All heavy atoms as a GROMACS GRO file, in nm:
protein
  495
    1MET      N    1   0.076  -0.119   0.007
    1MET     CA    2  -0.005   0.001  -0.002
    1MET      C    3   0.087   0.121   0.002
    1MET      O    4   0.180   0.132   0.077
    1MET     CB    5  -0.086  -0.002   0.112
    1MET     CG    6  -0.169   0.120   0.133
    1MET     SD    7  -0.285   0.111   0.277
    1MET     CE    8  -0.351   0.277   0.258
    2PRO      N    9   0.073   0.218  -0.084
    2PRO     CA   10   0.153   0.342  -0.100
    2PRO      C   11   0.123   0.422   0.016
    2PRO      O   12   0.023   0.450   0.068
    2PRO     CB   13   0.107   0.409  -0.233
    2PRO     CG   14  -0.024   0.345  -0.267
    2PRO     CD   15  -0.025   0.221  -0.198
    3LYS      N   16   0.241   0.491   0.064
    3LYS     CA   17   0.230   0.582   0.169
    3LYS      C   18   0.168   0.727   0.127
    3LYS      O   19   0.193   0.752   0.007
    3LYS     CB   20   0.367   0.606   0.236
    3LYS     CG   21   0.431   0.497   0.309
    3LYS     CD   22   0.361   0.476   0.439
    3LYS     CE   23   0.425   0.372   0.519
    3LYS     NZ   24   0.361   0.344   0.648
    4SER      N   25   0.102   0.780   0.211
    4SER     CA   26   0.048   0.911   0.176
    4SER      C   27   0.166   1.013   0.144
    4SER      O   28   0.261   1.024   0.211
    4SER     CB   29  -0.036   0.963   0.288
    4SER     OG   30  -0.090   1.107   0.256
    5LEU      N   31   0.152   1.108   0.032
    5LEU     CA   32   0.252   1.188   0.017
    5LEU      C   33   0.258   1.312   0.106
    5LEU      O   34   0.366   1.369   0.144
    5LEU     CB   35   0.222   1.254  -0.137
    5LEU     CG   36   0.225   1.156  -0.235
    5LEU    CD1   37   0.184   1.223  -0.376
    5LEU    CD2   38   0.359   1.102  -0.267
    6ASN      N   39   0.153   1.341   0.178
    6ASN     CA   40   0.154   1.434   0.284
    6ASN      C   41   0.081   1.390   0.402
    6ASN      O   42  -0.041   1.378   0.409
    6ASN     CB   43   0.078   1.565   0.229
    6ASN     CG   44   0.062   1.670   0.324
    6ASN    OD1   45   0.116   1.664   0.440
    6ASN    ND2   46   0.005   1.786   0.284
    7PRO      N   47   0.162   1.348   0.505
    7PRO     CA   48   0.101   1.282   0.615
    7PRO      C   49   0.008   1.384   0.698
    7PRO      O   50  -0.076   1.340   0.774
    7PRO     CB   51   0.222   1.244   0.701
    7PRO     CG   52   0.337   1.323   0.649
    7PRO     CD   53   0.310   1.351   0.516
    8ASP      N   54   0.025   1.518   0.679
    8ASP     CA   55  -0.063   1.619   0.740
    8ASP      C   56  -0.175   1.660   0.658
    8ASP      O   57  -0.234   1.754   0.688
    8ASP     CB   58   0.036   1.733   0.788
    8ASP     CG   59   0.136   1.692   0.876
    8ASP    OD1   60   0.114   1.613   0.973
    8ASP    OD2   61   0.253   1.756   0.876
    9LEU      N   62  -0.217   1.572   0.549
    9LEU     CA   63  -0.315   1.620   0.464
    9LEU      C   64  -0.449   1.644   0.543
    9LEU      O   65  -0.517   1.736   0.505
    9LEU     CB   66  -0.332   1.508   0.354
    9LEU     CG   67  -0.426   1.544   0.242
    9LEU    CD1   68  -0.382   1.666   0.170
    9LEU    CD2   69  -0.443   1.419   0.149
   10HIS      N   70  -0.478   1.565   0.631
   10HIS     CA   71  -0.604   1.579   0.706
   10HIS      C   72  -0.607   1.718   0.773
   10HIS      O   73  -0.714   1.791   0.785
   10HIS     CB   74  -0.639   1.467   0.799
   10HIS     CG   75  -0.654   1.343   0.728
   10HIS    ND1   76  -0.550   1.250   0.721
   10HIS    CD2   77  -0.751   1.297   0.659
   10HIS    CE1   78  -0.599   1.147   0.652
   10HIS    NE2   79  -0.728   1.170   0.619
   11LEU      N   80  -0.487   1.752   0.843
   11LEU     CA   81  -0.485   1.893   0.910
   11LEU      C   82  -0.492   2.000   0.805
   11LEU      O   83  -0.560   2.101   0.830
   11LEU     CB   84  -0.348   1.898   0.985
   11LEU     CG   85  -0.339   1.791   1.105
   11LEU    CD1   86  -0.198   1.812   1.162
   11LEU    CD2   87  -0.440   1.820   1.205
   12THR      N   88  -0.422   1.982   0.686
   12THR     CA   89  -0.437   2.084   0.585
   12THR      C   90  -0.578   2.095   0.539
   12THR      O   91  -0.617   2.218   0.519
   12THR     CB   92  -0.349   2.045   0.470
   12THR    OG1   93  -0.214   2.017   0.515
   12THR    CG2   94  -0.345   2.148   0.363
   13ALA      N   95  -0.641   1.988   0.520
   13ALA     CA   96  -0.794   1.989   0.476
   13ALA      C   97  -0.882   2.073   0.570
   13ALA      O   98  -0.957   2.153   0.543
   13ALA     CB   99  -0.848   1.851   0.444
   14ARG      N  100  -0.850   2.034   0.717
   14ARG     CA  101  -0.931   2.110   0.811
   14ARG      C  102  -0.903   2.261   0.806
   14ARG      O  103  -0.987   2.337   0.845
   14ARG     CB  104  -0.901   2.049   0.938
   14ARG     CG  105  -0.967   1.927   0.973
   14ARG     CD  106  -0.985   1.879   1.111
   14ARG     NE  107  -1.060   1.757   1.118
   14ARG     CZ  108  -1.005   1.643   1.117
   14ARG    NH1  109  -0.874   1.627   1.112
   14ARG    NH2  110  -1.072   1.536   1.131
   15GLY      N  111  -0.773   2.290   0.791
   15GLY     CA  112  -0.742   2.430   0.774
   15GLY      C  113  -0.810   2.507   0.665
   15GLY      O  114  -0.863   2.622   0.682
   16TYR      N  115  -0.822   2.447   0.544
   16TYR     CA  116  -0.894   2.496   0.450
   16TYR      C  117  -1.049   2.521   0.480
   16TYR      O  118  -1.109   2.615   0.441
   16TYR     CB  119  -0.886   2.414   0.306
   16TYR     CG  120  -0.761   2.447   0.248
   16TYR    CD1  121  -0.661   2.340   0.223
   16TYR    CD2  122  -0.724   2.561   0.191
   16TYR    CE1  123  -0.541   2.351   0.153
   16TYR    CE2  124  -0.606   2.584   0.119
   16TYR     CZ  125  -0.518   2.482   0.096
   16TYR     OH  126  -0.394   2.501   0.047
   17LEU      N  127  -1.112   2.412   0.547
   17LEU     CA  128  -1.248   2.438   0.584
   17LEU      C  129  -1.262   2.551   0.681
   17LEU      O  130  -1.363   2.620   0.670
   17LEU     CB  131  -1.281   2.309   0.661
   17LEU     CG  132  -1.292   2.177   0.579
   17LEU    CD1  133  -1.350   2.061   0.663
   17LEU    CD2  134  -1.394   2.192   0.473
   18ILE      N  135  -1.168   2.566   0.784
   18ILE     CA  136  -1.178   2.692   0.871
   18ILE      C  137  -1.163   2.827   0.790
   18ILE      O  138  -1.239   2.913   0.813
   18ILE     CB  139  -1.071   2.674   0.980
   18ILE    CG1  140  -1.106   2.550   1.072
   18ILE    CG2  141  -1.057   2.806   1.058
   18ILE    CD1  142  -0.994   2.519   1.163
   19ASP      N  143  -1.067   2.830   0.690
   19ASP     CA  144  -1.046   2.938   0.619
   19ASP      C  145  -1.179   2.968   0.537
   19ASP      O  146  -1.222   3.084   0.523
   19ASP     CB  147  -0.922   2.924   0.515
   19ASP     CG  148  -0.799   2.928   0.583
   19ASP    OD1  149  -0.802   2.975   0.705
   19ASP    OD2  150  -0.705   2.880   0.516
   20CYS      N  151  -1.247   2.867   0.486
   20CYS     CA  152  -1.364   2.878   0.412
   20CYS      C  153  -1.466   2.953   0.497
   20CYS      O  154  -1.546   3.037   0.462
   20CYS     CB  155  -1.410   2.747   0.352
   20CYS     SG  156  -1.553   2.756   0.250
   21LEU      N  157  -1.486   2.895   0.615
   21LEU     CA  158  -1.584   2.950   0.700
   21LEU      C  159  -1.558   3.103   0.750
   21LEU      O  160  -1.644   3.181   0.751
   21LEU     CB  161  -1.591   2.868   0.832
   21LEU     CG  162  -1.689   2.898   0.946
   21LEU    CD1  163  -1.829   2.901   0.890
   21LEU    CD2  164  -1.673   2.829   1.069
   22ILE      N  165  -1.434   3.135   0.767
   22ILE     CA  166  -1.396   3.269   0.810
   22ILE      C  167  -1.402   3.366   0.689
   22ILE      O  168  -1.453   3.477   0.714
   22ILE     CB  169  -1.248   3.264   0.867
   22ILE    CG1  170  -1.238   3.185   0.996
   22ILE    CG2  171  -1.194   3.403   0.877
   22ILE    CD1  172  -1.099   3.166   1.040
   23THR      N  173  -1.376   3.323   0.583
   23THR     CA  174  -1.379   3.425   0.473
   23THR      C  175  -1.517   3.437   0.395
   23THR      O  176  -1.529   3.527   0.310
   23THR     CB  177  -1.272   3.385   0.348
   23THR    OG1  178  -1.299   3.250   0.312
   23THR    CG2  179  -1.138   3.378   0.413
   24ASN      N  180  -1.605   3.362   0.435
   24ASN     CA  181  -1.742   3.358   0.362
   24ASN      C  182  -1.836   3.432   0.472
   24ASN      O  183  -1.928   3.367   0.520
   24ASN     CB  184  -1.802   3.218   0.327
   24ASN     CG  185  -1.728   3.175   0.202
   24ASN    OD1  186  -1.752   3.229   0.098
   24ASN    ND2  187  -1.646   3.063   0.215
   25THR      N  188  -1.816   3.559   0.474
   25THR     CA  189  -1.891   3.640   0.578
   25THR      C  190  -1.994   3.740   0.515
   25THR      O  191  -2.059   3.823   0.582
   25THR     CB  192  -1.798   3.722   0.666
   25THR    OG1  193  -1.712   3.807   0.592
   25THR    CG2  194  -1.721   3.627   0.758
   26LEU      N  195  -2.004   3.727   0.373
   26LEU     CA  196  -2.102   3.815   0.310
   26LEU      C  197  -2.245   3.782   0.351
   26LEU      O  198  -2.280   3.671   0.384
   26LEU     CB  199  -2.086   3.790   0.152
   26LEU     CG  200  -1.956   3.830   0.096
   26LEU    CD1  201  -1.966   3.777  -0.050
   26LEU    CD2  202  -1.933   3.980   0.105
   27PRO      N  203  -2.320   3.886   0.359
   27PRO     CA  204  -2.461   3.872   0.410
   27PRO      C  205  -2.541   3.774   0.320
   27PRO      O  206  -2.636   3.699   0.371
   27PRO     CB  207  -2.521   4.009   0.391
   27PRO     CG  208  -2.426   4.098   0.399
   27PRO     CD  209  -2.289   4.020   0.341
   28SER      N  210  -2.496   3.755   0.193
   28SER     CA  211  -2.577   3.667   0.098
   28SER      C  212  -2.540   3.509   0.131
   28SER      O  213  -2.609   3.430   0.070
   28SER     CB  214  -2.528   3.707  -0.048
   28SER     OG  215  -2.400   3.677  -0.061
   29VAL      N  216  -2.434   3.490   0.207
   29VAL     CA  217  -2.407   3.353   0.242
   29VAL      C  218  -2.493   3.310   0.364
   29VAL      O  219  -2.481   3.366   0.465
   29VAL     CB  220  -2.247   3.350   0.265
   29VAL    CG1  221  -2.206   3.200   0.320
   29VAL    CG2  222  -2.166   3.391   0.162
   30ASP      N  223  -2.551   3.187   0.343
   30ASP     CA  224  -2.625   3.132   0.446
   30ASP      C  225  -2.534   3.060   0.550
   30ASP      O  226  -2.476   2.945   0.514
   30ASP     CB  227  -2.736   3.031   0.390
   30ASP     CG  228  -2.820   2.965   0.497
   30ASP    OD1  229  -2.782   2.990   0.623
   30ASP    OD2  230  -2.921   2.905   0.452
   31GLN      N  231  -2.495   3.115   0.659
   31GLN     CA  232  -2.392   3.075   0.750
   31GLN      C  233  -2.438   2.937   0.807
   31GLN      O  234  -2.343   2.843   0.843
   31GLN     CB  235  -2.377   3.177   0.869
   31GLN     CG  236  -2.314   3.314   0.823
   31GLN     CD  237  -2.169   3.282   0.769
   31GLN    OE1  238  -2.092   3.211   0.829
   31GLN    NE2  239  -2.133   3.336   0.655
   32ASN      N  240  -2.561   2.919   0.838
   32ASN     CA  241  -2.615   2.786   0.896
   32ASN      C  242  -2.579   2.680   0.794
   32ASN      O  243  -2.535   2.565   0.827
   32ASN     CB  244  -2.753   2.798   0.936
   32ASN     CG  245  -2.776   2.873   1.060
   32ASN    OD1  246  -2.683   2.889   1.144
   32ASN    ND2  247  -2.890   2.942   1.062
   33GLU      N  248  -2.615   2.697   0.668
   33GLU     CA  249  -2.603   2.601   0.565
   33GLU      C  250  -2.439   2.574   0.543
   33GLU      O  251  -2.399   2.464   0.535
   33GLU     CB  252  -2.657   2.641   0.434
   33GLU     CG  253  -2.652   2.543   0.324
   33GLU     CD  254  -2.722   2.591   0.203
   33GLU    OE1  255  -2.664   2.682   0.126
   33GLU    OE2  256  -2.835   2.533   0.173
   34LEU      N  257  -2.367   2.679   0.541
   34LEU     CA  258  -2.213   2.664   0.526
   34LEU      C  259  -2.168   2.585   0.638
   34LEU      O  260  -2.072   2.496   0.620
   34LEU     CB  261  -2.161   2.807   0.522
   34LEU     CG  262  -1.999   2.808   0.505
   34LEU    CD1  263  -1.955   2.737   0.385
   34LEU    CD2  264  -1.957   2.947   0.515
   35ARG      N  265  -2.200   2.606   0.761
   35ARG     CA  266  -2.149   2.530   0.876
   35ARG      C  267  -2.197   2.389   0.865
   35ARG      O  268  -2.110   2.298   0.900
   35ARG     CB  269  -2.200   2.597   1.012
   35ARG     CG  270  -2.139   2.725   1.045
   35ARG     CD  271  -2.191   2.763   1.181
   35ARG     NE  272  -2.135   2.894   1.228
   35ARG     CZ  273  -2.203   3.008   1.204
   35ARG    NH1  274  -2.327   3.005   1.174
   35ARG    NH2  275  -2.145   3.122   1.236
   36GLU      N  276  -2.308   2.357   0.825
   36GLU     CA  277  -2.358   2.220   0.804
   36GLU      C  278  -2.268   2.150   0.702
   36GLU      O  279  -2.234   2.029   0.722
   36GLU     CB  280  -2.505   2.219   0.766
   36GLU     CG  281  -2.604   2.247   0.878
   36GLU     CD  282  -2.596   2.150   0.992
   36GLU    OE1  283  -2.597   2.031   0.953
   36GLU    OE2  284  -2.596   2.182   1.102
   37ILE      N  285  -2.242   2.220   0.592
   37ILE     CA  286  -2.155   2.161   0.492
   37ILE      C  287  -2.013   2.136   0.535
   37ILE      O  288  -1.966   2.027   0.515
   37ILE     CB  289  -2.157   2.249   0.354
   37ILE    CG1  290  -2.294   2.248   0.287
   37ILE    CG2  291  -2.046   2.208   0.264
   37ILE    CD1  292  -2.316   2.359   0.179
   38LEU      N  293  -1.958   2.233   0.608
   38LEU     CA  294  -1.824   2.222   0.664
   38LEU      C  295  -1.819   2.101   0.770
   38LEU      O  296  -1.721   2.023   0.777
   38LEU     CB  297  -1.772   2.332   0.718
   38LEU     CG  298  -1.756   2.459   0.617
   38LEU    CD1  299  -1.701   2.589   0.679
   38LEU    CD2  300  -1.670   2.410   0.501
   39LEU      N  301  -1.928   2.090   0.846
   39LEU     CA  302  -1.922   1.984   0.943
   39LEU      C  303  -1.941   1.846   0.870
   39LEU      O  304  -1.860   1.765   0.912
   39LEU     CB  305  -2.054   1.998   1.038
   39LEU     CG  306  -2.074   1.894   1.140
   39LEU    CD1  307  -1.951   1.876   1.242
   39LEU    CD2  308  -2.212   1.915   1.212
   40PHE      N  309  -2.013   1.845   0.774
   40PHE     CA  310  -2.018   1.709   0.685
   40PHE      C  311  -1.881   1.686   0.627
   40PHE      O  312  -1.832   1.568   0.637
   40PHE     CB  313  -2.124   1.733   0.576
   40PHE     CG  314  -2.132   1.614   0.479
   40PHE    CD1  315  -2.198   1.495   0.540
   40PHE    CD2  316  -2.066   1.626   0.358
   40PHE    CE1  317  -2.211   1.395   0.442
   40PHE    CE2  318  -2.077   1.510   0.279
   40PHE     CZ  319  -2.145   1.393   0.313
   41LEU      N  320  -1.806   1.775   0.572
   41LEU     CA  321  -1.680   1.748   0.514
   41LEU      C  322  -1.583   1.725   0.635
   41LEU      O  323  -1.487   1.628   0.607
   41LEU     CB  324  -1.639   1.878   0.447
   41LEU     CG  325  -1.718   1.915   0.306
   41LEU    CD1  326  -1.676   2.041   0.254
   41LEU    CD2  327  -1.701   1.800   0.216
   42ASN      N  328  -1.590   1.778   0.743
   42ASN     CA  329  -1.489   1.749   0.854
   42ASN      C  330  -1.524   1.594   0.893
   42ASN      O  331  -1.421   1.540   0.914
   42ASN     CB  332  -1.525   1.855   0.966
   42ASN     CG  333  -1.423   1.816   1.081
   42ASN    OD1  334  -1.300   1.826   1.060
   42ASN    ND2  335  -1.483   1.787   1.206
   43ASN      N  336  -1.651   1.569   0.894
   43ASN     CA  337  -1.679   1.421   0.928
   43ASN      C  338  -1.615   1.332   0.830
   43ASN      O  339  -1.572   1.213   0.873
   43ASN     CB  340  -1.839   1.404   0.955
   43ASN     CG  341  -1.880   1.465   1.073
   43ASN    OD1  342  -1.812   1.497   1.158
   43ASN    ND2  343  -2.024   1.497   1.067
   44LEU      N  344  -1.625   1.358   0.698
   44LEU     CA  345  -1.571   1.274   0.596
   44LEU      C  346  -1.412   1.268   0.629
   44LEU      O  347  -1.354   1.164   0.609
   44LEU     CB  348  -1.588   1.334   0.462
   44LEU     CG  349  -1.741   1.315   0.419
   44LEU    CD1  350  -1.756   1.374   0.261
   44LEU    CD2  351  -1.773   1.171   0.398
   45ILE      N  352  -1.346   1.379   0.655
   45ILE     CA  353  -1.204   1.373   0.682
   45ILE      C  354  -1.178   1.301   0.803
   45ILE      O  355  -1.083   1.208   0.806
   45ILE     CB  356  -1.155   1.517   0.705
   45ILE    CG1  357  -1.165   1.600   0.578
   45ILE    CG2  358  -1.007   1.512   0.755
   45ILE    CD1  359  -1.149   1.751   0.609
   46THR      N  360  -1.249   1.296   0.912
   46THR     CA  361  -1.229   1.218   1.031
   46THR      C  362  -1.260   1.064   0.992
   46THR      O  363  -1.181   0.987   1.049
   46THR     CB  364  -1.328   1.254   1.134
   46THR    OG1  365  -1.324   1.400   1.169
   46THR    CG2  366  -1.321   1.181   1.266
   47PHE      N  367  -1.353   1.038   0.924
   47PHE     CA  368  -1.379   0.898   0.881
   47PHE      C  369  -1.258   0.843   0.800
   47PHE      O  370  -1.214   0.730   0.825
   47PHE     CB  371  -1.504   0.896   0.797
   47PHE     CG  372  -1.537   0.746   0.753
   47PHE    CD1  373  -1.586   0.661   0.839
   47PHE    CD2  374  -1.532   0.718   0.617
   47PHE    CE1  375  -1.635   0.531   0.805
   47PHE    CE2  376  -1.557   0.585   0.580
   47PHE     CZ  377  -1.612   0.488   0.675
   48ASP      N  378  -1.209   0.921   0.725
   48ASP     CA  379  -1.087   0.882   0.627
   48ASP      C  380  -0.962   0.855   0.725
   48ASP      O  381  -0.888   0.759   0.712
   48ASP     CB  382  -1.051   0.981   0.536
   48ASP     CG  383  -0.954   0.938   0.434
   48ASP    OD1  384  -0.955   0.823   0.394
   48ASP    OD2  385  -0.848   1.019   0.418
   49GLU      N  386  -0.956   0.948   0.830
   49GLU     CA  387  -0.846   0.934   0.928
   49GLU      C  388  -0.850   0.806   0.998
   49GLU      O  389  -0.744   0.733   1.015
   49GLU     CB  390  -0.838   1.045   1.018
   49GLU     CG  391  -0.781   1.172   0.978
   49GLU     CD  392  -0.778   1.290   1.081
   49GLU    OE1  393  -0.895   1.305   1.137
   49GLU    OE2  394  -0.680   1.340   1.104
   50ILE      N  395  -0.976   0.762   1.051
   50ILE     CA  396  -0.991   0.644   1.119
   50ILE      C  397  -0.964   0.524   1.034
   50ILE      O  398  -0.890   0.432   1.073
   50ILE     CB  399  -1.147   0.640   1.169
   50ILE    CG1  400  -1.161   0.745   1.275
   50ILE    CG2  401  -1.175   0.505   1.223
   50ILE    CD1  402  -1.311   0.774   1.318
   51ASN      N  403  -1.018   0.530   0.904
   51ASN     CA  404  -0.972   0.420   0.818
   51ASN      C  405  -0.823   0.408   0.794
   51ASN      O  406  -0.780   0.277   0.782
   51ASN     CB  407  -1.053   0.429   0.683
   51ASN     CG  408  -1.203   0.402   0.689
   51ASN    OD1  409  -1.249   0.324   0.788
   51ASN    ND2  410  -1.282   0.443   0.610
   52LEU      N  411  -0.765   0.518   0.785
   52LEU     CA  412  -0.615   0.504   0.755
   52LEU      C  413  -0.539   0.446   0.879
   52LEU      O  414  -0.454   0.356   0.860
   52LEU     CB  415  -0.551   0.649   0.732
   52LEU     CG  416  -0.585   0.692   0.588
   52LEU    CD1  417  -0.535   0.838   0.579
   52LEU    CD2  418  -0.532   0.610   0.488
   53LYS      N  419  -0.596   0.491   1.006
   53LYS     CA  420  -0.531   0.431   1.118
   53LYS      C  421  -0.551   0.285   1.129
   53LYS      O  422  -0.470   0.205   1.174
   53LYS     CB  423  -0.578   0.504   1.247
   53LYS     CG  424  -0.533   0.648   1.258
   53LYS     CD  425  -0.581   0.722   1.365
   53LYS     CE  426  -0.523   0.868   1.375
   53LYS     NZ  427  -0.567   0.943   1.488
   54LYS      N  428  -0.675   0.239   1.095
   54LYS     CA  429  -0.702   0.105   1.092
   54LYS      C  430  -0.620   0.017   1.000
   54LYS      O  431  -0.568  -0.092   1.039
   54LYS     CB  432  -0.859   0.074   1.049
   54LYS     CG  433  -0.947   0.103   1.170
   54LYS     CD  434  -1.094   0.072   1.116
   54LYS     CE  435  -1.204   0.118   1.217
   54LYS     NZ  436  -1.328   0.099   1.165
   55GLU      N  437  -0.596   0.075   0.886
   55GLU     CA  438  -0.512   0.011   0.786
   55GLU      C  439  -0.370   0.008   0.842
   55GLU      O  440  -0.297  -0.096   0.820
   55GLU     CB  441  -0.504   0.085   0.645
   55GLU     CG  442  -0.647   0.079   0.582
   55GLU     CD  443  -0.640   0.154   0.453
   55GLU    OE1  444  -0.548   0.211   0.414
   55GLU    OE2  445  -0.754   0.176   0.396
   56GLU      N  446  -0.326   0.112   0.900
   56GLU     CA  447  -0.184   0.107   0.951
   56GLU      C  448  -0.173  -0.004   1.061
   56GLU      O  449  -0.076  -0.084   1.073
   56GLU     CB  450  -0.144   0.240   1.014
   56GLU     CG  451  -0.126   0.345   0.895
   56GLU     CD  452  -0.102   0.483   0.962
   56GLU    OE1  453  -0.101   0.499   1.094
   56GLU    OE2  454  -0.090   0.590   0.884
   57MET      N  455  -0.271  -0.007   1.160
   57MET     CA  456  -0.273  -0.108   1.254
   57MET      C  457  -0.267  -0.249   1.194
   57MET      O  458  -0.197  -0.340   1.252
   57MET     CB  459  -0.392  -0.089   1.342
   57MET     CG  460  -0.391   0.032   1.436
   57MET     SD  461  -0.520   0.071   1.540
   57MET     CE  462  -0.533  -0.083   1.623
   58MET      N  463  -0.343  -0.270   1.091
   58MET     CA  464  -0.349  -0.402   1.034
   58MET      C  465  -0.217  -0.438   0.964
   58MET      O  466  -0.166  -0.552   0.973
   58MET     CB  467  -0.464  -0.404   0.922
   58MET     CG  468  -0.595  -0.411   0.981
   58MET     SD  469  -0.730  -0.412   0.858
   58MET     CE  470  -0.709  -0.551   0.773
   59LEU      N  471  -0.145  -0.350   0.905
   59LEU     CA  472  -0.024  -0.358   0.838
   59LEU      C  473   0.089  -0.401   0.954
   59LEU      O  474   0.190  -0.469   0.924
   59LEU     CB  475   0.029  -0.247   0.766
   59LEU     CG  476  -0.064  -0.232   0.632
   59LEU    CD1  477  -0.015  -0.093   0.564
   59LEU    CD2  478  -0.040  -0.338   0.543
   60ASP      N  479   0.090  -0.332   1.073
   60ASP     CA  480   0.171  -0.353   1.187
   60ASP      C  481   0.154  -0.485   1.242
   60ASP      O  482   0.249  -0.532   1.308
   60ASP     CB  483   0.143  -0.238   1.284
   60ASP     CG  484   0.203  -0.114   1.230
   60ASP    OD1  485   0.272  -0.098   1.138
   60ASP    OD2  486   0.167  -0.008   1.299
   61GLU      N  487   0.044  -0.555   1.228
   61GLU     CA  488   0.031  -0.702   1.287
   61GLU      C  489   0.093  -0.790   1.224
   61GLU      O  490   0.141  -0.794   1.112
   61GLU     CB  491  -0.126  -0.718   1.302
   61GLU     CG  492  -0.208  -0.630   1.395
   61GLU     CD  493  -0.339  -0.663   1.405
   61GLU    OE1  494  -0.401  -0.741   1.321
   61GLU    OE2  495  -0.416  -0.600   1.481
   0.00000   0.00000   0.00000
C-alpha cells in the first residue's frame, strides 16, 4: 500500500475548511448552511483518518 505523500493532509484539509468559514462572511451567504456543509466535510475527513489508522494497525500486525 503506498504511503500518503502528505501525512498532514487531514490537518491541511481542516485548515481549508476553517478558512472557508472565516472568509465567507457576506450577508448573502447562508452561515447555517455553510456550517452544516463544513461539518459534513469534517466528518468525512475524520472517517478517512480512522480508516487510515485501521489500515496502519493491520499492516503492523
